N, C-alpha and C positions, 0 to 999 in steps of 0.2 A: 604662161604659167608663172606664178609668183615664185621668187627665190626663197630658199630656206635661210634661216639666220646664219648658218655656217657659210653658205655661198656668199651672202652679203658681206660677212666678215672677211672672207678670202679676197673678194674684189676690192674692198675698202683698204686692206692692208697692202695689196700688191706685193706679196711676199715671194721672194725668189728661193726655190727649193732645188737642190741637186740630190737625186737618188743615185747611189754609187754602189757598183759591184765589180769585182774582178773575177767572179765565178759564173754568175748568171748571164745569159745572153740578152740581147736587146729586145726580144719579144717575150721575156719571162712573164708568165701569167700573173703571179702575185705582184711583182714589181711594176711592170709596164701596164698590163691590162687593167689591173684593179687600182693600185695605189696612184700611179702617175696619172692615169686618165681621170680618176676621181678628183684629184687636186687641180688638174688643168681645167676640168669642167666647172670647178668652183672659182676659177679666176686666178689661181696661183700661177706664177711663172715657173714652169717645171722643165728641168733638164735631167735626162737619164744618161749617166756616164757609164758605159759598159763595153766589154771586149767585143770588137767586131761591129759596133754600131755604124750605120751609114750616116754621115754628118748631115744635119739639116733639121728643119721643123716639119713634123708630119701633119697629117690631116686632123689630128686631135689637138694641135697646138703644142705638142711636146717637142722640145729640142733634144735631139739625139746627138751625143758626142762620143767619139770612139776612144777606147783604150786598146793597147796591143793585145792580140790573142796569144796567150802564153800557156805552155804546159803547166800542170799543177806545181811541179818542183821549181818553176821559175817565176811564179806570180809575184814574188817579193820584188822582182825587178820593175814592177809597175809603179812602185812608190813614187819615184820622181815625176812620172807622168801624171799621177793622181794629184800630187801637191801643186804641180804647175797648172793643171787645169782648174783646180779650185781657186788658186790665187788669181787666175784670169777671170773666172766667173763671179767671184766674190758673193756667193749665196748667203742668204740669211740662215737657211737650214741645210745641213748635210745629213742625209738619211742613208745610213749604211746597212748593207744586207749580208755581209759575210763576217764571220769571226776573225778572218785574216786581216780585216781592216781596223779592228779595235786598237792594235798597237799604234795606229796613226793618231788616235785621239789627243795625246799630249801635244802633237805637232799642230793639229787643227785648232785646238782650244783657243790659242791667242788671236786667231783672225776669223773664226766662224762663230757667230753669235749663238746658234743652237745646233746641238748634235742629237740625232735620234738614231737608236740602234734597233734593228728589226731581227728577231730571232725566229727563223723558219722551222727549226727542229731542236730536239734535245742534243746539245753539243757533245757531251761526254759519250752518250750512247751512239751518236753519229760517228764519232772517232772510233769507237769499238768495232764498228762495222766496216771500216776502211780496209779493203783487202791489200792495198799497197803498203800498209804499215805492218811490220813484222808482228805476228801474234803475241810474242813475249813482251813487245814494247807497248802494245796498245793500252794496257791499263795505266801505264805511267804517262803516256801522251794524253790520254783522256783526262786523267786527274789534273795534270798541269794545265790543259786547255780550259777545264771548268773553273779552276782557280783564277786563271788570267781573265776569263770572261767576267767573273764576279767583281774582280778588282777594277778592270778598265771601264765597265759599264757605269761605275760610279761617277764617271766624267760626263755621262749622257744627260741631256735635258728632257728626254722622253724615251720610253721603252715600249716596244710592240712585240708580241709573241703570238705564235699560232695556237697555243693552248695555255690554259691557266697554269698547268704544272710547270711549263717552261719558265714562266714568270716567278712562280713560287721558288724555284731553284735559286734565284738571285737573292731571296730574302726581302724584307721590307725596304721600299725605296720612296723617298720623298720627292718624286717627280711624276708628271702625268704618265700613266701606264694604260695600255689597251691590249685586250685579247682580241685578235683578228684572225679567226680560223680561215683556212684556205678554201672558202666557199667559192663556187664559180660565179662569174659575171654572166647572168642569164642572156644578155644581149649577144654574147659571143656564140651561144648555142641555138639561138632562135632561128628557125627556118633552115637548119643544116640539111643539106641534100645528101642522101646516102649514095654510096657507090653501087650502081646497078648490078655489077658482076658479083658483088658480095651478097647483096640482098637476094639474088636469084638462087643462092645455095639453100636447099631445103633443110639442111641440118640446123640444130641449135647453134647460133653464132655467138661465141664468146669473144670478148675483146679485152686486151690489156695494152695500154700505151703508157710508158713511163720508164723509170730507171730499171735497168736489167741487171739484177744481182741475185746472189743466193738468198740473201735475207728477204728480198721481195718475193721469193717463192717461185722463181722461174724454173729451176729443176723440178720442183714439185708439180708445176703445171704440165711440164713435158711428160712426167711419169703418169699423170692422170690421162693425158691425151693418148699415151701408149696403151693404157688399160681399157680404152673405149673401143667400141666397134667402129668401123669406117663410116657408117651412116649415122652415128650418134651426134657428133658435134664438130664444129670447125673453130679453131682458135686464131683470131687475128691479133698478132703480136708485134709491137713496135717499140722502139726506144733506143737508148745508147747503153752499151755494156759498161760495167763497173771496172773491168780490167781486160787486157788483151787475152790473157789465159782463159778467162771465163767465156769470152767471145768465141775463141777457137773451140772450146769444149761444147758450147751450145750449138754452134753451127754444124759441128760434126754430128751431133745427135739429130739435128733436123734433116741432114742429108742421109742419115742412117735408117730412114723408114717412117719419118713423120711429115714429110713434105705434103702428103695428101690430106693431113689433118691440121697442119699449122701453116698459116700464111704469114711469113715473116716479112715485115715492112722495113726494118732498119730504122734510121732516124726519120721522124715524122715532123713535118712543119706544123707550127701552131695553127695555121689556117686549115690544115687537113684533119686535125685531131677530132673536131666536132663531126666531120663527115664520116670518119671511120666509126666513131661511137654510134652515130645515127644508123649505121649499116648493120648493127648487131642487135642481139636480144638481151644479152647479159654482160654487165661489166664485172670483171673477175679480179679480185685481189687476194693472193694466196700467201701473204706475208707469214714468215716463220717467227716463233717466239724468241727472237734474238734480243740482245740488250736494247736495241733500237726500238723494238715493237712490243716490249713487255710493259712499257709505260703508255698512258692514254695518248692516242694520236688521232687526228682528224684525217680520214682517208679521202683525200682530195679527189682521186680518180672515181671513187664511189659516187660522190656528189655530181661530178661532171657527167657520169653516165646517167644518173637519175635525171639530170636536167633535160636529157633528150628522151626520157621515158624507158630506160633500161632497168631491168631487175638487177639486183646485186647478189653476188656470191663472194663471201669473204671469210677469212679465218676469224674464229671467235677469240679475239684479242681485245685488250682494254681500248676503249674509245669507239668500238664498232657497234655498241649497243643500240645506237640510233637506228640501225638497219632493222633490228628486231622490233624496237619500240614503234617505229613508223610503218612497219609491215611491208617494206619494199624489197625484201630479199631474204636470203638464207645465211645464217652464221653456222659454220661447220668447224669441227676440230681441225687444227692446222697440220693435218697429215694427208698423205696420199689417199688413204681410205676415206677420210672425211670429205675431201673435195670431190673424189670420184662419186661418192654417194650424192653429193650436192648437185653435180652436173646431171646425173641420171634422173634425179627428182625433177629438176627444171625441164629436162628434155621430155619427160613422160607426160607433163601437163602444160602444154604451151599456152593454153588460155590463162591458167593461173599465173604463169610467168609474166604474161603481158599485163595482167591485173596488178601484179607487184610493181611493174614499171610505171603504170599510171599513178599508183600511190606515191612512188618516188618523185615523179615530176611535180605532183601537187605539193609534196613536202618541201621540195627545193624552192618552188615559187613562193611558198608561204613563209619559210624560215631560213633555209640553208643556202642563201644566195648572197653574193656581195652587195647586191642592191639593198638587202635588208640591213647590211652593216655600214653602208656608206656614210650615213649621217653621223654615226658614232666616230668613224674615222676622221671626219671633218671637225667634229667637236674636239677630238684629241689634238688635232693640229692647231686649232684656235687656242687651246690652253697652252700648248708648247710655245706658240708665238706671242702670247700675251706679254706685255712689258713687265719686267721684274721691278721690284721696288726701287732699285738703284737707277734703272732706265727711266722709270716714271719721274723720279726726282730730278734727273738731268734734263728731261724734256721741257 
């Protein structure tokens, strides 16, 4: 198979890239599975520096390098480890994935030729949803965080965002920019084997695996499941809770009469996500109209479910119109009544639900996959790594 122009450029340059996070794990889908693997496949020398990584070079040619695993309040203590690792690795590009890392840019600028910042979410709205910040302080922390992001990203040589609106918040920038939605890498979901014990359940099987929080609609989901009959539906629920208090509250609800309708998985390994999705009929996202979700967002879990042929049930919020436009699911009011009606409609006509899932799989293969974005990502990197006028003059 002939190489693309971007692959040839990557191999010719032999560029060393470090992806850096103090928040995301070593198997993060956006960072590791999509971006790191795409660069490694194109011939870049890629290192992923992340908390808890197992040192070594993996089967994709990506070097994994560990940072200490620290609680949220102590992540700032990783700064010396980050600086020491980058001075040792001497990469041409450092690609950061957390707003917490932006204050390091003035320290990195003298010895890192290219800095790329990747914005996964709306920062201010994300801060407003943080349950560990006192409610009265959130507006001030959110505003300060947004201002700091605008100022510090001016030191970046390239910017990536999950949506257009995230980039728009920064204002005009005279550097390469790329909108890279969180579309799934199809190869990760190809041939996913369902769990037989889940598939054997005759009820409509709903699945949600992701962050477990109020704004993600977990209490709403449990209210819906409580309002159904025992033989209507099963919810397969997995992920990590946003706080210890919310975890205690949710687990108490599950023990209080929902155990027969909700199969709680806890934390799910990345390798098993595709299998649990493939075991279901419907991927369910019940986000509430909080500050975080009032703005257009790409529902990653929806596209991952569609990749294995699931119909989608989602709150009718900005950014979800693709579900209606492509015909692969239902958009419902972000209320208990809206989602209860949606579940009942999907359960009442299982053939129509399966047909929606088939449309979703076709749409993802055609448009909403990382494979469809990969060449644009490599072209972005080629522009970031291209010699500046001063570098060309010195060469």
